[in-house]
Structure formats: structure tokens, C-alpha cells
N, C-alpha and C positions, 0 to 999 in steps of 0.2 A: 590523786583521789585511783581509787581503782572503784571497779565493779565489775562483778562476779557472776555470773546466773548462772544453779543450781536446779542441774533435770534429778527431780526429789524421785522420780517413778525408777533412776538407776543410781542416785544414793549416791554421784559425783557431782562436781561440776564442768561447765561445760565449757567454750569460747562462744562465745556468739557471735553472730557471718560480719561483721564491719561495726564496731560501735567508734563512734568519734569519739574525741578528743577534748579530756572533762575539762577544767578549768585543775588549778594545782592548790589543793584546796581540801578539809574534809566535805563530805557527805553525808549532813547532819539528820538531813530528811526522803524520805521516800514516799512515792505514792505510786500505786497502779489504779488505771479509771477504768467505771466501767469502758472507755472503747480499747481501750486495748496498753494504749500508750502511756506511759511509764513518766512523773513530775520529779526533780530533784532539785533536792535546796544544797546549797552547800555557802552558809552561811547566808545569805538577803541576797546570795546569788540564783536565777532560777529557771530551771532549762524544762523541758519538752523532750527526750525522743521516742519516736511512734518507729516502727516498722517498716518496710519501706517493700514488699514484699517486691513488685517487680525490676525491685537497683538488689536484692536480697543485702538489703544493707538498714544499720538506723539512721536516724537520719535527726538530730539535734537541733528546737531552737529554741532561744534565746529567747524569753524575759521578762517585763519590767518586774526591776530588783523589788524585795519586798521594807515592807518599812524597816525592819533589824532582820536580824539573822534568824533562824528557820528551826521551829524546834519541832516540829510536828505537822501533819498537812494530812486530813481526812475533804475525802466528798461526800456530797450531802446528796439525799434520792432527787434531789432536781439536777445536780449536776453543778453544781458550786462545788468551785474548791474554797476550803478554809486554813488558811496559816496561821498554826499560832505561834510566836516569837516574843520575848520579853517586852517589845514597844507595844505589845496589839492583840487583835485578834485581826486579820484579810478575809472578806470571802472573794473568789473574785467568779470569774467564765469561761468557758469549755477551752475559748481563743487566750488561760490569761489579763485578759483584764479583769482590773479592778474596780470593782461595784460597791464596797460599801469597806466598812471595818467598827475596834469599837476601843479606847484605849486601854492600855493597864493588862499587864500576865495573865492569866485568869490563874484561881484556885489552887487547881487542879487540869493535867490531860485532855483533851476530851476525847467523847466518845460516837459515833455512830445510833445514837437507841432503836427502838422499837418504830417508831414515826419516821429514819430518816433522818433525820434533824442532830445534830452537834448536842452533843449534854456536854454536862459541862459541875469534873463535882464541889461539894461545897460540902464547910467546913461544920452544915451543918444539916449536912443531905442534898440532894440532888438540883440541876435546874437542863434547862431542856426551851433551846431557840424556839417561839414562838414566829415566824417570819413576819406574821397580820403586824404583829405589837413590835416588833425590831428588838428582840430586849431577847433576853435569856429570864425564865419565870421555873417559880421551884414545878417540882413536876406535883403533883399528887399525891399519895398513897407512899412515897418513898422514907424510906425509916432511916430517921435522925443517927446525926451520927459523917463524917468523917465515912465516904466511899471510896478504895483501897482498887477495886478493880471494876469495870464490870464488862456484863460480856450479852447483847443479845443478837435471839437467833429468829431468824425464819417467823416463824410461830408464834410469838409474840414474844417467848418467850423472853423475862435478863434475870439475871446474873448479879449479885452485889456483892462482895467482898468486902472486909471490913476488917479490922480490928475484934478478932478474938467471933466473929461470924462472917459465913455465909448464905446470903440470902436463896432462892428462888422466887419470883416475883411474874405476873403476866400483866401484859400494857394491852389491857378493853377500854372500850370509852372515856379514854383519853388520861386514863388515868390505870397509879400500878396497881393489883391486885395479889397478896398475901396467899402463898400460895406452900412455902418450902426452906423453914432456918434451921442452921446447925450451930451448933454452937464451939464450947472450950469440951465440953462432951463427949461429945463426935469426932473429935480431934482435927480443932480447926484451934490452929494458934489465937491464945487472948495478946499477944504482946509478940513484936519484929525482934 
């Protein structure tokens, strides 16, 4: 396994000061947390790397393995880490302890929505995690149809990409409000 740091300001790769040895398997998912630590998944194996400024070195902390190979990780606004794999979704605290999970793989990738919670694409639109209900529920005001990508901006703007459409919506009062849509006439491809 190989992990490299890129210095985007200088436009070149730089060698980390001291990087601990990693398992000899591919890295399947990465997550940079708000606390500056780096979580990495190598199949179902998880590690947290944190930079120790005093020792000028990265410290590796193995974490309990996931239920299946991890394909995606996401940090929600409450600090929970969401792991997505073929066997289902798990969420953990910042220390790596498993807090809960759902069986079955989600139909699409997870994104951090404008409310700071995980959102998932469905064939019929979008669903968002509602902590009080402990379930994914449809997003009010979401456009019907499959969502291929989502971008949530700090001001509450949400961009949704689908086949033949790109839409800008606004997250207000627990629902999405339409702002602007673009289609094939605006240069958005109707098919892949």
C-alpha cells in the first residue's frame, strides 16, 4: 500500500515526515476528519493516522475492523464516521467504537447534506438520515429520478446532477426549494 501527500500550493508530491508502515493491501477509502486525523480503510481493516507534532511523525492506531470491505467513509456534523461497504452501513464515534449500523448496501453513494447528515441517492430521488428516527427518509422538495452526484455548499445551496439535468436548490426549513435547473438545451448531457 502506498500513501502520498501532495502539496497543492507547490504542485508537487512531498514526502511525509515519518509515515508508519501500512498493511500490504490496497487503500479502499480515505477520510480527513475535522480534527486533522486521517482515517484509511484497506478492505475491512481500518486505521487512524494522526500527526504527532512533538515527535514530528504520524502515529498509526488500528481500529476495530468493519463488517465488510469499506468503499466509502463520511464524517457527519455530529462527528460520527459513516462506513459504507457491501454488507451495509456502520457509524462510529471519533475513537472508532461502533455505535450502530444498517444491513444492506445503500443504492448509491452517501454525501454530507446541507444539514450535516448523510444523504443517499435513490432511484426515486434523495433520502436523508434523520437521527431522531434512526432511518433514512425522503428529502422534501427533492427532484424525482436518480441522482448521480450532489454538492452541498455552506450557504445551504445544493447542486444535484442527474441524467440530462443539473439543478440548484436551496435547503430551507427542512426542505429543498428550487432555484435554477439546466438541461440538454444548456449543454447538460442527456445520457452517458
